[in-house]
N, C-alpha and C positions, 0 to 999 in steps of 0.2 A: 563150494568146493573143493568141502571136504573129501566130498565121494569122488567126486571125478578126482584129485590130485590119488588117489590112493590106484584109483583104475589105472591112469595111466605108470602112475607105482608101476606095480605089478605086471602093466603090460612091458615095461623098460625089465623088467629082469632085477626088480626091487625090491627087500624084503620089508622092507619099512614105507613110508610115505618120507620123500621126496619133493621139494617143490622145484627143486632141480627142473624136472618135469614142465615146469608149466613155463618155460623157456623159451617154448618155438610150441607151445599147444593155445591150440583158438577154440576157448569155451562156449559157448551159447544156456544161459540160466535161465529157464524160462520161470515166470511167478504168473499161479493161476489164476489165484484170489480169494474174493472171496467168493458164497452164492451166490447163484442169478436169477434170479423169480422166473426169468422164463423161457431158461431151456438146465436144463437138472447135467449139460454138461459141463455145463460155462461158458461165462463170457467165449474162450478160447475155441470155443470147436461148434456157437452161435451158425447154419448157413448161410453167404451170406449169396444176393440177388447179382453174383458176377458170372463169369467163364474162363477157363484157364485157358487160352487158347496154344500156347509149347502146352499141357497136358497131355502125355500117351493117351490118355483113354477118358471120356468125354463122365467127370464127374462131379460131385456137390463141395464146390466149395466155401472153409468156414475160415474166420478169422484167423487161426494160425497158420492160415496155407496163404491169407495174405498177410500175414507180419512178417513172416518166413521172403516172405520175396522182396517186399519191401527192404529186409535189413539186410538180404545177401545181395540186392542184385542195386540198391542204394544207399544206406545207412552204413554198415560194415564193408565198402569197399576201401582195397588200400589200406585197411587198418592193422597191424602190429601184432603180432602175439599179445594175443594178451584173456580177456576175461568178462564175455556182454551178460549183462544180466539185462529181462527188455519183461515188461509186464503185461503179460495176454485179456487185460481188463479193458483195452482202448482199438478205436481203427484207429492206425497210425498213414500218413498218408503227406508227404516228402516232396515239394517242388522237383521238378526234373532235370531242374540248376541247380541243384543245390549240390554244395562239392563240400569235406573238408579238409584240411592238413594237414595230414599222421606225419611232415618230415618231423626226425626225432624226438618224435614226443614220446615222455614217459608222466602217467601218474593215475590224473580220474580222469575224463571227458561224463557230461553226460546232454544228452539232448533234448531240446527246450524246442516246443510250438508255440508259435506268438497267437495271443488270445486277446480278445476286452480287456478291460479291467470287472466289465458284473459280473462274466463269467468267471476271469481267478477268483474269483470271494467263495466258491464252495470246494476249490482246487488247492494244488500246491501251484509255488510262483517261486524262482530265482530271483532274489537281487543279484547284480553283477557288475562289473564296473564296461567304462568304451573300449577292455580290450575280449569282451568275452568273460574273466574267471569269476567266478561265483565270488562270493562276499555272504551273503548268507541264505535262506533257503524259508520260507512264509507255507505255513496250514489256513487253510481259511483265516483269514487275516483282516482285519477291515482295511474299509479304502481308502484312508488318511498311508493307512502300511507299505500297501503295493501300490500307489504313486508311484511309492521310494523306486517299479522297479519298472515303470514305462518307461523302454526304449522311445528315438525319434518317429516312431512310426507311432505312435500312441496307443502302438502295445504293448501286452508283459510278456513274459516270457513265460507259457506256460510246462510245471513239467509232467514230461507226459512217461512217464517209467523204464525210459531205454536208459542203463549206463555203462560206462567201458570201463573197465584195470585194465593199465595195460601189464604183461608180465611180475615188473617191479610191482607194481600196488598191491596188483596180486597175492605175489608170496610172501608178503610182509604181512597181509588178509591176514591168510592162511597158519603163520605162524601163530597170531592167537590163541589157535586150537591147543592150545595145551601153558596156555597161562589164563592161571584161576583166578576168577570166576569161571571167566567167557567161555572156558574150557566146554561151564554146562548149555552151551549153549548146543555143542555137537553130546551122538554118544559116548562118547568117547570120556567124556564128564558126568554124565547119571549115570553111565559103569562101576562109577566108584563112588556115588552114592548123594552128588551133587543136587537139588535139587535144581529143575528144569530152571531156564532164561532166557525172554528171549531180545534181538537187538534190528533194530530197525533200519536198512541197508539206508533211509533219506537221513532220518534224526538222529542216528545212533553214531553213524557211520561218515559219509558224506558232510552231512554238519559242520565234525570235529573237525575239516580237513577244509573250507569254504576260508577264506583271508579273513573274513572282518567276528569273525566268532573267536 
């Protein structure tokens, strides 16, 4: 996010990083994830048995192509300016009838997919209220804890690695890059001699925003 803000600030003629450039920006950050045993190029560039009929030329379709198409035409459609963060570790499929209400939205929004309790035991799960507001996040939890997350259809909302931060939320997150010790997450803190630290998007940032925590 800091690198994107630096680039946009320079394009706008600023000599320092300013969060004002995020007000009308639409940014996509792709998480490349862990090493993938079956492909040296990671899961993102794993070729799929698919063909894109809208492509200008015939070419191989990889997972990244599929993700970008799903995000562009379904998930991100109608969203306000802000920052999207998407994992490239999964194959994402969204029902064609799925709609997201973006009217007047500010804050953070996560995308979840319904899965069985047994499948969710090896993944992350959102605990949400009847309005879909996240109360807590569980990761590889016990079956009893996961059952607290069961929806009316008997499924649980599985974390799929897609997050949206509105421009206002992204500005607040960007502001932390000058606050010690969080500045050590960026090169600015490292250049000042601070020992590097890592933050988890889900368990250090989004979890703090959950209403039940």
